[in-house]
MMTF fields as JSON, N, C-alpha, C and O atoms, coordinates in Angstrom:
{
  "mmtfVersion": "1.0.0",
  "mmtfProducer": "UNKNOWN",
  "numBonds": 515,
  "numAtoms": 516,
  "numGroups": 129,
  "numChains": 1,
  "numModels": 1,
  "chainsPerModel": [1],
  "groupsPerChain": [129],
  "chainIdList": ["A"],
  "bondAtomList": [4, 2, 8, 6, 12, 10, 16, 14, 20, 18, 24, 22, 28, 26, 32, 30, 36, 34, 40, 38, 44, 42, 48, 46, 52, 50, 56, 54, 60, 58, 64, 62, 68, 66, 72, 70, 76, 74, 80, 78, 84, 82, 88, 86, 92, 90, 96, 94, 100, 98, 104, 102, 108, 106, 112, 110, 116, 114, 120, 118, 124, 122, 128, 126, 132, 130, 136, 134, 140, 138, 144, 142, 148, 146, 152, 150, 156, 154, 160, 158, 164, 162, 168, 166, 172, 170, 176, 174, 180, 178, 184, 182, 188, 186, 192, 190, 196, 194, 200, 198, 204, 202, 208, 206, 212, 210, 216, 214, 220, 218, 224, 222, 228, 226, 232, 230, 236, 234, 240, 238, 244, 242, 248, 246, 252, 250, 256, 254, 260, 258, 264, 262, 268, 266, 272, 270, 276, 274, 280, 278, 284, 282, 288, 286, 292, 290, 296, 294, 300, 298, 304, 302, 308, 306, 312, 310, 316, 314, 320, 318, 324, 322, 328, 326, 332, 330, 336, 334, 340, 338, 344, 342, 348, 346, 352, 350, 356, 354, 360, 358, 364, 362, 368, 366, 372, 370, 376, 374, 380, 378, 384, 382, 388, 386, 392, 390, 396, 394, 400, 398, 404, 402, 408, 406, 412, 410, 416, 414, 420, 418, 424, 422, 428, 426, 432, 430, 436, 434, 440, 438, 444, 442, 448, 446, 452, 450, 456, 454, 460, 458, 464, 462, 468, 466, 472, 470, 476, 474, 480, 478, 484, 482, 488, 486, 492, 490, 496, 494, 500, 498, 504, 502, 508, 506, 512, 510],
  "bondOrderList": [1, 1, 1, 1, 1, 1, 1, 1, 1, 1, 1, 1, 1, 1, 1, 1, 1, 1, 1, 1, 1, 1, 1, 1, 1, 1, 1, 1, 1, 1, 1, 1, 1, 1, 1, 1, 1, 1, 1, 1, 1, 1, 1, 1, 1, 1, 1, 1, 1, 1, 1, 1, 1, 1, 1, 1, 1, 1, 1, 1, 1, 1, 1, 1, 1, 1, 1, 1, 1, 1, 1, 1, 1, 1, 1, 1, 1, 1, 1, 1, 1, 1, 1, 1, 1, 1, 1, 1, 1, 1, 1, 1, 1, 1, 1, 1, 1, 1, 1, 1, 1, 1, 1, 1, 1, 1, 1, 1, 1, 1, 1, 1, 1, 1, 1, 1, 1, 1, 1, 1, 1, 1, 1, 1, 1, 1, 1, 1],
  "groupList": [{"groupName": "UNK", "atomNameList": ["N", "CA", "C", "O"], "elementList": ["N", "C", "C", "O"], "formalChargeList": [0, 0, 0, 0], "bondAtomList": [1, 0, 2, 1, 3, 2], "bondOrderList": [1, 1, 2], "singleLetterCode": "X", "chemCompType": "L-PEPTIDE LINKING"}],
  "groupTypeList": [0, 0, 0, 0, 0, 0, 0, 0, 0, 0, 0, 0, 0, 0, 0, 0, 0, 0, 0, 0, 0, 0, 0, 0, 0, 0, 0, 0, 0, 0, 0, 0, 0, 0, 0, 0, 0, 0, 0, 0, 0, 0, 0, 0, 0, 0, 0, 0, 0, 0, 0, 0, 0, 0, 0, 0, 0, 0, 0, 0, 0, 0, 0, 0, 0, 0, 0, 0, 0, 0, 0, 0, 0, 0, 0, 0, 0, 0, 0, 0, 0, 0, 0, 0, 0, 0, 0, 0, 0, 0, 0, 0, 0, 0, 0, 0, 0, 0, 0, 0, 0, 0, 0, 0, 0, 0, 0, 0, 0, 0, 0, 0, 0, 0, 0, 0, 0, 0, 0, 0, 0, 0, 0, 0, 0, 0, 0, 0, 0],
  "groupIdList": [1, 2, 3, 4, 5, 6, 7, 8, 9, 10, 11, 12, 13, 14, 15, 16, 17, 18, 19, 20, 21, 22, 23, 24, 25, 26, 27, 28, 29, 30, 31, 32, 33, 34, 35, 36, 37, 38, 39, 40, 41, 42, 43, 44, 45, 46, 47, 48, 49, 50, 51, 52, 53, 54, 55, 56, 57, 58, 59, 60, 61, 62, 63, 64, 65, 66, 67, 68, 69, 70, 71, 72, 73, 74, 75, 76, 77, 78, 79, 80, 81, 82, 83, 84, 85, 86, 87, 88, 89, 90, 91, 92, 93, 94, 95, 96, 97, 98, 99, 100, 101, 102, 103, 104, 105, 106, 107, 108, 109, 110, 111, 112, 113, 114, 115, 116, 117, 118, 119, 120, 121, 122, 123, 124, 125, 126, 127, 128, 129],
  "secStructList": [7, 2, 2, 2, 2, 2, 2, 2, 2, 2, 2, 2, 2, 2, 2, 2, 2, 2, 2, 2, 2, 2, 2, 7, 7, 7, 7, 7, 7, 7, 7, 4, 4, 4, 4, 1, 7, 6, 6, 3, 3, 3, 3, 3, 3, 3, 3, 7, 6, 6, 1, 7, 5, 1, 1, 1, 3, 3, 3, 3, 3, 6, 6, 7, 3, 3, 3, 3, 3, 3, 3, 3, 1, 1, 1, 7, 7, 7, 3, 3, 3, 4, 4, 4, 6, 3, 3, 3, 5, 6, 6, 5, 7, 3, 3, 3, 3, 3, 7, 1, 1, 7, 3, 3, 3, 3, 3, 3, 7, 7, 1, 7, 7, 1, 6, 6, 4, 4, 4, 7, 3, 3, 3, 3, 3, 3, 3, 7, 7],
  "xCoordList": [0.825, 0.0, 0.869, 0.601, 1.918, 2.777, 3.539, 3.773, 3.925, 4.649, 3.756, 4.223, 2.495, 1.541, 1.373, 1.351, 1.253, 1.1, 2.359, 2.26, 3.528, 4.788, 4.908, 5.386, 4.47, 4.511, 3.618, 4.023, 2.431, 1.495, 2.059, 2.002, 2.6, 3.171, 4.373, 4.5, 5.243, 6.407, 5.977, 6.548, 4.988, 4.486, 3.876, 4.116, 3.089, 2.471, 3.533, 3.426, 4.556, 5.625, 6.395, 6.775, 6.625, 7.343, 6.537, 7.091, 5.242, 4.388, 4.334, 4.341, 4.281, 4.288, 5.6, 5.597, 6.703, 8.007, 8.105, 8.591, 7.648, 7.676, 6.773, 7.14, 5.613, 4.698, 5.356, 5.318, 5.961, 6.59, 7.762, 7.958, 8.534, 9.653, 9.173, 9.79, 8.094, 7.573, 6.899, 7.164, 6.04, 5.247, 5.811, 5.199, 6.936, 7.627, 7.217, 6.061, 8.168, 7.921, 7.311, 7.454, 6.64, 6.088, 7.195, 8.296, 6.887, 7.876, 8.181, 7.31, 9.439, 9.833, 9.274, 9.193, 8.889, 8.405, 9.508, 10.676, 9.119, 10.07, 9.996, 8.912, 11.155, 11.213, 11.295, 12.361, 10.154, 10.088, 10.933, 11.413, 11.12, 11.853, 13.364, 14.09, 13.852, 15.294, 15.892, 17.059, 15.12, 15.633, 15.39, 15.707, 14.84, 14.549, 15.815, 16.695, 15.918, 17.069, 17.097, 16.075, 18.267, 18.404, 17.543, 17.491, 16.873, 15.995, 14.571, 13.711, 14.32, 12.971, 12.394, 13.051, 11.173, 10.525, 9.244, 8.456, 9.046, 7.807, 6.866, 7.203, 5.685, 4.646, 3.527, 2.767, 3.45, 2.432, 1.289, 1.463, 0.132, -1.046, -1.936, -2.42, -2.139, -2.983, -4.41, -4.623, -5.372, -6.785, -7.409, -7.212, -8.153, -8.709, -10.231, -10.864, -10.802, -12.257, -12.938, -14.158, -12.166, -12.767, -12.774, -12.853, -12.691, -12.779, -11.639, -11.846, -10.439, -9.25, -8.143, -8.128, -7.222, -5.987, -4.936, -5.123, -3.84, -2.833, -2.256, -1.964, -2.081, -1.508, -2.357, -3.077, -2.26, -3.018, -2.449, -3.172, -1.141, -0.514, 0.731, 1.374, 1.043, 2.222, 3.092, 2.588, 4.413, 5.307, 6.363, 6.937, 6.601, 7.674, 8.363, 7.893, 9.469, 10.218, 10.173, 10.033, 10.294, 10.363, 11.555, 12.637, 11.356, 12.423, 12.459, 13.083, 11.803, 11.752, 10.896, 9.876, 11.32, 10.477, 9.662, 10.219, 8.371, 7.484, 6.727, 6.126, 6.763, 5.9, 4.779, 5.005, 3.576, 2.406, 1.664, 1.255, 1.495, 0.907, -0.214, -0.03, -1.371, -2.51, -2.527, -2.417, -2.666, -2.767, -4.044, -4.17, -4.984, -6.239, -6.006, -5.853, -5.979, -5.791, -7.06, -7.007, -8.179, -9.46, -10.517, -10.533, -11.375, -12.382, -11.848, -10.697, -12.699, -12.312, -12.379, -13.429, -11.235, -11.132, -10.412, -9.871, -10.414, -9.671, -8.942, -9.162, -8.079, -7.317, -7.385, -7.059, -7.812, -7.935, -7.337, -7.581, -6.536, -6.007, -6.44, -5.833, -7.492, -8.082, -7.085, -7.019, -6.304, -5.392, -4.299, -3.741, -3.988, -2.917, -3.443, -2.658, -4.759, -5.388, -4.94, -4.687, -4.844, -4.475, -5.738, -6.491, -5.974, -7.121, -6.688, -6.555, -6.471, -6.034, -7.189, -7.699, -7.59, -8.638, -8.628, -8.027, -9.29, -9.349, -7.984, -7.311, -7.566, -6.257, -5.134, -3.961, -5.472, -4.475, -4.281, -4.985, -3.322, -3.127, -1.78, -1.344, -1.117, 0.204, 0.421, -0.014, 1.102, 1.444, 2.75, 3.169, 3.385, 4.63, 4.341, 3.625, 4.908, 4.735, 6.084, 7.009, 6.188, 7.368, 6.889, 6.078, 7.404, 6.941, 8.054, 9.203, 7.695, 8.685, 8.452, 9.228, 7.38, 7.136, 6.406, 5.692, 6.598, 5.909, 4.4, 3.914, 3.679, 2.228, 1.601, 2.279, 0.283, -0.481, -1.672, -2.402, -1.864, -2.904, -3.783, -3.289, -5.095, -6.025, -6.172, -6.378, -6.062, -6.298, -7.626, -7.863, -8.485, -9.734, -10.032, -9.486, -10.908, -11.312, -12.239, -13.172, -11.968, -12.76, -13.77, -14.491, -13.823, -14.763, -15.759, -15.343, -17.057, -18.033, -17.88, -18.135, -17.458, -17.067, -17.883, -17.593, -18.888, -19.729, -20.074, -19.899, -20.57, -21.101, -20.066, -20.426, -18.813, -17.79, -17.004, -15.967, -17.472, -16.747, -16.434, -15.317, -17.38, -17.195, -16.099, -15.491, -15.839, -14.819, -13.469, -12.527, -13.345, -12.103, -11.127, -11.11, -10.306, -9.388, -8.049, -7.958, -7.016, -5.681, -5.008, -5.636, -3.735, -3.033, -1.704, -1.06, -1.309, 0.046, 0.688, 0.238, 1.747, 2.44, 3.788, 4.602, 4.008, 5.269, 6.06, 5.662, 7.181, 8.006, 9.154, 9.576, 9.652, 10.818, 12.023, 12.174, 12.873, 14.042, 15.037, 16.068],
  "yCoordList": [-1.197, 0.0, 1.261, 2.191, 1.302, 2.485, 2.69, 3.824, 1.594, 1.707, 2.334, 3.137, 1.984, 2.52, 4.03, 4.774, 4.489, 5.917, 6.669, 7.735, 6.139, 6.779, 6.863, 7.863, 5.804, 5.806, 6.909, 7.611, 7.068, 8.09, 9.491, 10.351, 9.729, 11.042, 11.356, 12.483, 10.398, 10.602, 10.876, 11.735, 10.155, 10.367, 11.762, 12.439, 12.192, 13.513, 14.61, 15.582, 14.467, 15.456, 15.497, 16.572, 14.336, 14.282, 14.955, 15.705, 14.695, 15.319, 16.839, 17.579, 17.295, 18.732, 19.347, 20.418, 18.694, 19.189, 19.275, 20.272, 18.238, 18.242, 19.346, 20.026, 19.529, 20.585, 21.956, 22.757, 22.231, 23.536, 23.766, 24.885, 22.746, 22.89, 23.092, 23.834, 22.443, 22.531, 23.874, 24.511, 24.299, 25.501, 26.733, 27.8, 26.612, 27.766, 28.058, 27.886, 28.496, 28.917, 30.315, 31.037, 30.703, 32.064, 33.103, 32.934, 34.165, 35.221, 35.967, 36.165, 36.373, 37.146, 38.561, 39.087, 39.177, 40.557, 41.487, 41.328, 42.457, 43.404, 44.708, 45.245, 45.211, 46.49, 47.596, 47.857, 48.244, 49.268, 50.489, 51.176, 50.766, 51.967, 51.805, 52.797, 50.589, 50.364, 50.995, 51.388, 51.097, 51.631, 53.138, 53.696, 53.786, 55.218, 56.041, 55.631, 57.194, 58.076, 58.604, 58.619, 59.033, 59.568, 60.817, 61.661, 60.925, 62.067, 61.841, 62.707, 60.673, 60.334, 59.272, 58.277, 59.492, 58.589, 58.052, 58.811, 56.747, 56.126, 55.98, 55.34, 56.575, 56.421, 55.62, 56.128, 54.358, 53.466, 53.37, 52.864, 53.857, 53.859, 52.691, 52.645, 51.753, 50.596, 50.873, 51.328, 50.597, 50.758, 49.372, 48.511, 49.164, 47.849, 47.855, 48.908, 46.666, 46.546, 46.804, 46.957, 46.854, 47.153, 48.661, 49.096, 49.45, 50.915, 51.532, 52.479, 50.985, 51.534, 51.681, 51.01, 52.579, 52.668, 51.882, 51.597, 51.534, 50.671, 51.18, 50.379, 52.488, 53.063, 54.24, 54.852, 54.546, 55.67, 57.002, 57.994, 57.02, 58.238, 57.855, 56.838, 58.699, 58.52, 59.751, 60.874, 59.543, 60.667, 60.809, 59.828, 62.061, 62.41, 63.65, 64.24, 64.042, 65.209, 66.321, 66.062, 67.55, 68.706, 68.511, 68.127, 68.776, 68.645, 67.299, 67.177, 66.278, 64.972, 65.062, 65.75, 64.369, 64.174, 62.925, 61.839, 63.076, 62.002, 61.439, 62.181, 60.128, 59.425, 58.834, 57.912, 59.356, 58.894, 57.903, 58.225, 56.692, 55.616, 54.957, 54.595, 54.8, 54.119, 52.676, 52.395, 51.763, 50.346, 49.802, 49.735, 49.417, 48.834, 47.368, 46.546, 47.036, 45.649, 44.846, 43.69, 45.452, 44.797, 45.889, 46.862, 45.715, 46.728, 47.786, 47.732, 48.743, 49.853, 51.127, 51.487, 51.802, 52.997, 54.089, 53.846, 55.269, 56.389, 57.081, 56.771, 58.015, 58.757, 60.226, 60.609, 61.049, 62.476, 63.28, 63.0, 64.302, 65.274, 66.635, 67.17, 67.183, 68.421, 69.579, 70.299, 69.771, 70.906, 70.896, 71.943, 69.705, 69.573, 69.323, 69.134, 69.322, 69.013, 67.659, 67.514, 66.666, 65.307, 64.467, 64.459, 63.754, 62.861, 61.639, 61.699, 60.542, 59.304, 58.314, 57.908, 57.935, 56.921, 56.434, 57.063, 55.318, 54.746, 54.307, 53.521, 54.812, 54.455, 55.327, 54.994, 56.43, 57.36, 57.066, 57.631, 56.175, 55.78, 56.221, 55.714, 57.157, 57.592, 59.061, 59.514, 59.796, 61.188, 61.545, 60.865, 62.605, 63.096, 64.386, 65.259, 64.493, 65.669, 66.105, 65.301, 67.388, 67.894, 68.967, 69.827, 68.899, 69.8, 70.752, 70.346, 72.038, 73.036, 73.545, 74.357, 73.068, 73.452, 72.318, 71.529, 72.254, 71.214, 71.43, 72.543, 70.347, 70.445, 69.082, 68.056, 69.106, 67.883, 67.921, 68.911, 66.847, 66.8, 65.576, 64.474, 65.785, 64.671, 63.962, 64.593, 62.66, 61.81, 61.104, 60.556, 61.114, 60.374, 59.654, 59.98, 58.671, 57.896, 58.757, 59.379, 58.783, 59.628, 58.847, 59.427, 57.536, 56.699, 56.109, 55.421, 56.357, 55.764, 54.235, 53.57, 53.701, 52.291, 51.467, 50.286, 52.054, 51.274, 52.032, 53.247, 51.282, 51.87, 52.647, 53.626, 52.256, 52.935, 53.975, 54.44, 54.345, 55.274, 56.607, 57.108, 57.177, 58.503, 58.498, 59.537, 57.352, 57.27, 56.813, 56.659, 56.593, 56.084, 57.234, 57.887, 57.47, 58.608, 58.206, 57.252, 58.951, 58.831, 60.184, 61.129, 60.309, 61.601, 61.453, 60.406, 62.512, 62.657, 63.784, 64.928, 63.451, 64.432, 64.758, 63.87, 66.038, 66.521, 67.128, 68.136, 66.495, 66.941, 67.812, 67.705, 68.671, 69.496, 68.593, 67.552, 69.008, 68.184, 68.08, 67.423],
  "zCoordList": [0.0, 0.0, 0.0, -0.76, 0.853, 0.926, -0.372, -0.789, -1.008, -2.277, -3.332, -4.139, -3.336, -4.299, -4.109, -5.09, -2.867, -2.567, -2.993, -3.601, -2.686, -3.072, -4.593, -5.128, -5.291, -6.75, -7.317, -8.243, -6.782, -7.253, -6.99, -7.869, -5.795, -5.479, -6.366, -6.846, -6.589, -7.444, -8.887, -9.559, -9.346, -10.708, -10.859, -11.859, -9.869, -9.926, -9.907, -10.655, -9.062, -9.002, -10.316, -10.782, -10.913, -12.192, -13.298, -14.102, -13.343, -14.355, -14.183, -15.166, -12.942, -12.693, -13.161, -13.766, -12.894, -13.333, -14.838, -15.372, -15.535, -16.999, -17.542, -18.501, -16.951, -17.381, -17.245, -18.179, -16.084, -15.869, -16.807, -17.281, -17.081, -18.005, -19.445, -20.21, -19.803, -21.164, -21.431, -22.45, -20.529, -20.754, -20.069, -20.123, -19.442, -18.855, -17.433, -17.048, -16.678, -15.311, -15.327, -16.313, -14.26, -14.229, -14.372, -13.849, -15.081, -15.318, -14.019, -13.172, -13.89, -12.722, -12.865, -13.974, -11.745, -11.824, -12.316, -11.964, -13.135, -13.699, -12.908, -12.679, -12.493, -11.795, -12.845, -13.404, -13.108, -14.147, -13.81, -14.712, -12.536, -12.141, -12.291, -12.231, -12.484, -12.59, -13.846, -13.841, -14.905, -16.168, -16.342, -17.393, -15.336, -15.438, -15.224, -14.467, -15.879, -15.659, -14.224, -13.539, -13.784, -12.434, -12.277, -13.172, -11.14, -10.886, -11.355, -11.191, -11.943, -12.394, -11.466, -11.158, -11.029, -10.083, -10.72, -11.286, -10.621, -11.093, -9.912, -8.916, -10.025, -9.009, -9.661, -10.486, -9.268, -9.823, -8.815, -7.706, -9.213, -8.352, -8.786, -9.916, -7.86, -8.152, -7.68, -6.557, -8.54, -8.205, -8.071, -8.928, -7.002, -6.684, -6.707, -6.631, -6.813, -6.883, -5.543, -5.495, -4.445, -3.146, -2.874, -1.725, -3.952, -3.902, -3.091, -2.333, -3.261, -2.61, -3.644, -4.676, -3.333, -4.087, -3.306, -2.123, -3.96, -3.36, -2.053, -1.165, -1.906, -0.695, -0.236, -1.025, 1.054, 1.609, 1.127, 1.028, 0.826, 0.3, -0.491, -0.233, -1.455, -2.312, -2.114, -2.088, -1.973, -1.694, -2.783, -3.255, -3.167, -4.101, -3.541, -2.568, -4.153, -3.69, -4.743, -5.939, -4.272, -5.167, -6.096, -5.652, -7.383, -8.369, -9.07, -10.125, -8.513, -9.176, -10.438, -10.465, -11.458, -12.628, -12.33, -12.167, -12.26, -11.818, -13.008, -13.784, -13.144, -14.088, -13.252, -12.469, -13.414, -12.675, -13.555, -14.671, -13.038, -13.835, -13.049, -11.887, -13.675, -13.068, -13.538, -14.732, -12.581, -12.909, -12.283, -11.06, -13.131, -12.659, -12.334, -13.237, -11.049, -10.623, -10.849, -11.269, -10.575, -10.819, -10.964, -10.209, -11.922, -12.195, -13.145, -13.576, -13.461, -14.334, -13.504, -12.972, -13.405, -12.588, -13.368, -14.447, -12.82, -13.356, -12.222, -11.051, -12.568, -11.559, -11.928, -13.051, -10.976, -11.262, -10.118, -8.944, -10.489, -9.536, -10.073, -11.0, -9.481, -9.99, -10.029, -11.025, -8.953, -8.853, -9.913, -10.24, -10.458, -11.45, -12.863, -13.792, -13.028, -14.316, -14.863, -16.059, -13.971, -14.357, -14.365, -13.391, -15.473, -15.585, -16.386, -17.608, -15.691, -16.33, -16.354, -15.31, -17.552, -17.713, -19.145, -20.016, -19.393, -20.738, -21.22, -20.554, -22.383, -22.951, -22.405, -22.571, -21.759, -21.223, -19.732, -18.895, -19.392, -18.005, -17.448, -16.415, -18.119, -17.667, -18.041, -19.099, -17.154, -17.433, -16.739, -15.802, -17.197, -16.601, -15.851, -16.342, -14.653, -13.814, -13.262, -13.147, -12.921, -12.232, -11.254, -11.601, -10.032, -8.979, -8.569, -8.394, -8.417, -8.015, -6.594, -6.089, -5.946, -4.557, -3.836, -4.455, -2.518, -1.745, -1.748, -1.949, -1.524, -1.461, -1.258, -1.213, -1.137, -0.948, -1.898, -1.947, -2.646, -3.667, -3.455, -3.217, -3.544, -3.419, -4.766, -5.803, -4.72, -5.891, -5.661, -4.584, -6.662, -6.549, -7.858, -8.912, -7.758, -8.933, -9.786, -9.277, -11.096, -11.996, -12.828, -13.64, -12.628, -13.373, -12.374, -11.443, -12.539, -11.62, -11.62, -12.624, -10.469, -10.426, -9.446, -9.25, -8.831, -7.931, -6.665, -6.573, -5.692, -4.461, -3.657, -3.003, -3.68, -2.896, -3.668, -3.194, -4.837, -5.707, -5.018, -5.14, -4.314, -3.699, -2.635, -2.379, -2.012, -0.964, -1.504, -0.726, -2.801, -3.39, -3.586, -4.629, -2.549, -2.552, -1.95, -1.177, -2.319, -1.738, -1.881, -2.36, -1.476, -1.531, -2.243, -2.182, -2.915, -3.462, -2.676, -2.73, -1.941, -1.103, -1.737, -1.99, -1.987, -2.542, -1.378, -0.796, -1.058, 0.066, -0.429, -1.581, 0.449, 0.11, -0.131, 0.508, -1.06, -1.419, -0.297, -0.445]
}
């Protein structure tokens, strides 16, 4: 009986190994910010189906060249910063910004996405260099 169980487990492990070798292992995550020029910061804002953004606040420094990118993890969302005239939605999910003074900006979802849409907010904080 024990030999039979060991045979089945070994066979299953072997088949899994062959499958992974044949169809490829999962790709390693790519660090998008590694290839950016010095002084450029990537701020990737993730939007989720539970009406939240990935972080409660995002921080950058005065003088940084900021690439602001919206990534919809689940659902369809938008990103709007009224004070900066930034509106990311649809095919336009990325913009470049540069700040010359400290400040705090409210980010909110610009696409009606459900019952929690009105509370879907986060902050972009620009700190002194």
